[in-house]
Kinemage of the C-alpha trace (Angstrom):
@kinemage 1
@onewidth
@group {chain A} dominant
@subgroup {mainchain}
@vectorlist {calphas} color= white
{ca met a 1} P 0.000 0.000 0.000
{ca ile a 2} L 1.212 3.459 -0.860
{ca asn a 3} L 0.534 6.353 1.528
{ca leu a 4} L 0.504 9.645 -0.327
{ca ile a 5} L 1.080 13.070 1.202
{ca gly a 6} L 0.224 16.548 -0.032
{ca thr a 7} L -2.060 18.781 -2.022
{ca tyr a 8} L -0.806 20.172 -5.321
{ca glu a 9} L -2.172 22.760 -7.730
{ca cys a 10} L -1.653 22.372 -11.456
{ca lys a 11} L -3.309 23.112 -14.775
{ca ala a 12} L -5.244 21.045 -17.270
{ca asp a 13} L -4.792 21.824 -20.941
{ca ala a 14} L -7.625 21.965 -23.484
{ca lys a 15} L -7.336 18.210 -24.135
{ca gly a 16} L -7.591 17.317 -20.436
{ca arg a 17} L -3.920 16.560 -19.894
{ca val a 18} L -2.725 17.262 -16.352
{ca met a 19} L 0.943 17.622 -15.410
{ca phe a 20} L 1.741 16.109 -12.015
{ca ser a 21} L 4.204 17.862 -9.719
{ca ser a 22} L 7.610 16.264 -9.341
{ca ala a 23} L 6.974 15.820 -5.587
{ca leu a 24} L 3.861 13.752 -6.270
{ca lys a 25} L 5.483 11.785 -9.097
{ca lys a 26} L 8.353 10.945 -6.734
{ca gln a 27} L 5.878 9.433 -4.265
{ca leu a 28} L 4.257 7.464 -7.096
{ca gln a 29} L 7.598 6.211 -8.454
{ca pro a 30} L 7.244 2.642 -7.086
{ca val a 31} L 3.966 2.162 -9.005
{ca leu a 32} L 4.446 4.571 -11.921
{ca asn a 33} L 4.983 1.902 -14.581
{ca asp a 34} L 2.028 -0.260 -13.514
{ca gly a 35} L -0.651 2.131 -14.755
{ca phe a 36} L -3.553 3.765 -12.966
{ca val a 37} L -7.329 3.675 -12.866
{ca ile a 38} L -9.350 6.872 -12.818
{ca lys a 39} L -12.995 7.025 -11.809
{ca arg a 40} L -15.780 9.235 -10.524
{ca ala a 41} L -15.796 9.759 -6.781
{ca val a 42} L -18.768 8.389 -4.869
{ca phe a 43} L -19.477 11.300 -2.516
{ca gln a 44} L -17.913 14.370 -4.158
{ca pro a 45} L -17.775 16.004 -7.612
{ca cys a 46} L -14.174 14.942 -8.150
{ca leu a 47} L -12.207 12.080 -9.630
{ca glu a 48} L -10.184 9.380 -7.906
{ca leu a 49} L -6.890 8.068 -9.219
{ca tyr a 50} L -5.909 4.599 -8.026
{ca ser a 51} L -2.604 2.904 -8.654
{ca met a 52} L -3.261 -0.441 -10.354
{ca ser a 53} L -2.310 -2.301 -7.158
{ca glu a 54} L -4.752 -0.229 -5.062
{ca trp a 55} L -7.454 -0.768 -7.675
{ca asn a 56} L -6.880 -4.526 -7.571
{ca val a 57} L -7.294 -4.507 -3.773
{ca met a 58} L -10.585 -2.626 -4.189
{ca met a 59} L -11.761 -5.043 -6.878
{ca glu a 60} L -11.015 -8.021 -4.614
{ca lys a 61} L -13.425 -6.534 -2.057
{ca ile a 62} L -16.075 -5.757 -4.661
{ca asn a 63} L -15.785 -9.208 -6.244
{ca lys a 64} L -16.870 -10.722 -2.914
{ca leu a 65} L -20.306 -9.096 -3.275
{ca asn a 66} L -23.128 -11.411 -4.299
{ca arg a 67} L -24.278 -10.175 -7.693
{ca phe a 68} L -27.638 -11.876 -7.282
{ca val a 69} L -28.499 -9.225 -4.711
{ca lys a 70} L -29.875 -6.285 -6.698
{ca lys a 71} L -28.427 -3.666 -4.358
{ca asn a 72} L -24.947 -5.166 -4.798
{ca asn a 73} L -25.301 -5.309 -8.563
{ca asp a 74} L -26.510 -1.692 -8.677
{ca phe a 75} L -23.580 -0.629 -6.505
{ca ile a 76} L -21.026 -2.396 -8.719
{ca arg a 77} L -22.480 -0.772 -11.843
{ca arg a 78} L -22.459 2.714 -10.328
{ca phe a 79} L -19.040 2.315 -8.679
{ca thr a 80} L -17.401 1.260 -11.937
{ca ala a 81} L -19.279 3.705 -14.210
{ca gly a 82} L -16.826 5.647 -16.345
{ca val a 83} L -13.748 3.805 -15.040
{ca lys a 84} L -10.729 4.193 -17.333
{ca ile a 85} L -7.123 3.034 -17.333
{ca val a 86} L -4.634 5.898 -17.648
{ca glu a 87} L -0.859 6.076 -17.865
{ca phe a 88} L 1.664 8.831 -17.468
{ca asp a 89} L 3.176 10.058 -20.715
{ca ala a 90} L 6.880 10.776 -21.188
{ca thr a 91} L 6.483 14.307 -19.814
{ca gly a 92} L 4.675 13.241 -16.614
{ca arg a 93} L 1.097 14.003 -17.647
{ca ile a 94} L -2.072 11.951 -17.558
{ca leu a 95} L -4.940 12.421 -19.980
{ca ile a 96} L -8.263 12.728 -18.193
{ca pro a 97} L -11.036 11.539 -20.518
{ca lys a 98} L -13.576 14.207 -21.486
{ca asp a 99} L -16.537 12.491 -19.803
{ca leu a 100} L -14.659 12.444 -16.505
{ca cys a 101} L -13.536 16.075 -16.897
{ca asp a 102} L -17.190 16.965 -17.456
{ca phe a 103} L -18.297 15.015 -14.379
{ca ala a 104} L -15.775 16.807 -12.133
{ca gly a 105} L -16.123 20.200 -13.838
{ca ile a 106} L -12.397 20.245 -14.576
{ca gln a 107} L -11.391 23.020 -16.943
{ca lys a 108} L -8.092 24.773 -16.223
{ca gln a 109} L -7.136 25.006 -12.541
{ca val a 110} L -6.789 21.585 -10.909
{ca val a 111} L -6.024 20.382 -7.390
{ca leu a 112} L -4.437 16.987 -6.817
{ca ser a 113} L -5.115 15.990 -3.229
{ca ser a 114} L -3.732 12.904 -1.541
{ca ala a 115} L -6.389 10.835 0.210
{ca val a 116} L -4.190 8.249 1.938
{ca asn a 117} L -3.749 5.672 -0.852
{ca ile a 118} L -5.442 7.436 -3.775
{ca ile a 119} L -5.334 10.888 -5.358
{ca glu a 120} L -8.438 13.020 -5.649
{ca ile a 121} L -8.490 15.214 -8.760
{ca trp a 122} L -10.586 18.354 -8.343
{ca asp a 123} L -11.519 21.506 -10.175
{ca lys a 124} L -9.815 24.105 -7.950
{ca asp a 125} L -12.960 26.130 -7.195
{ca lys a 126} L -14.952 22.999 -6.268
{ca tyr a 127} L -12.104 21.782 -4.054
{ca glu a 128} L -11.904 25.066 -2.170
{ca lys a 129} L -15.680 25.095 -1.698
{ca ala a 130} L -15.662 21.501 -0.415
{ca ile a 131} L -12.876 22.330 2.061
{ca asp a 132} L -14.639 25.514 3.196
{ca asp a 133} L -17.960 23.685 3.611
{ca ala a 134} L -16.293 20.905 5.608
{ca thr a 135} L -14.429 23.292 7.931
{ca val a 136} L -17.554 24.118 9.915
{ca asp a 137} L -18.343 20.467 10.602
{ca phe a 138} L -14.822 19.038 10.817
{ca ala a 139} L -14.494 19.175 14.605
{ca asp a 140} L -17.761 17.261 15.024
{ca leu a 141} L -16.795 14.846 12.258
{ca ala a 142} L -13.376 14.206 13.805
{ca glu a 143} L -14.986 13.506 17.158
{ca asp a 144} L -17.597 11.175 15.634
{ca val a 145} L -15.091 9.239 13.545
{ca met a 146} L -12.024 9.190 15.771
{ca gly a 147} L -13.212 10.277 19.240
{ca asn a 148} L -14.604 6.965 20.457
{ca thr a 149} L -11.886 4.891 18.866
{ca asp a 150} L -8.912 3.429 20.632
{ca leu a 151} L -6.261 4.573 18.153
{ca asp a 152} L -4.200 1.452 18.937
{ca glu a 153} L -7.055 -0.628 17.483
{ca leu a 154} L -6.663 1.100 14.112
{ca ser a 155} L -3.187 -0.309 13.589
């Protein structure tokens, strides 16, 4: 598992190509040649970039769902909608497909935000709004999620 750190601003060109910062590429170096999977996020208007190894771990979990349960089948279809394989080009860019750019509202200014083992790809304005909206509730959220947990149990 790769643990990513940082938030990086960059630009998308008219074709949807996004140049990754050297600091982020350095963190991705161990998995750079394996390829990546990009998909729509479940809860936010952004994209998620998985290394192929992280994607395979996720698919192992999803493949355990019983597909004869309608709710499971619906979830699998929605979770994998628009999924694409992407690779870095020789200059360190990925090409975000147009349908995914449209979903996330990505035009020019982009934020690449580490989310533990994946990278969220945001339109900059939407990212800043999501962070601002979450600021008000973050203390309560932190308490709900982490407050009643023995942190030793998480390891």
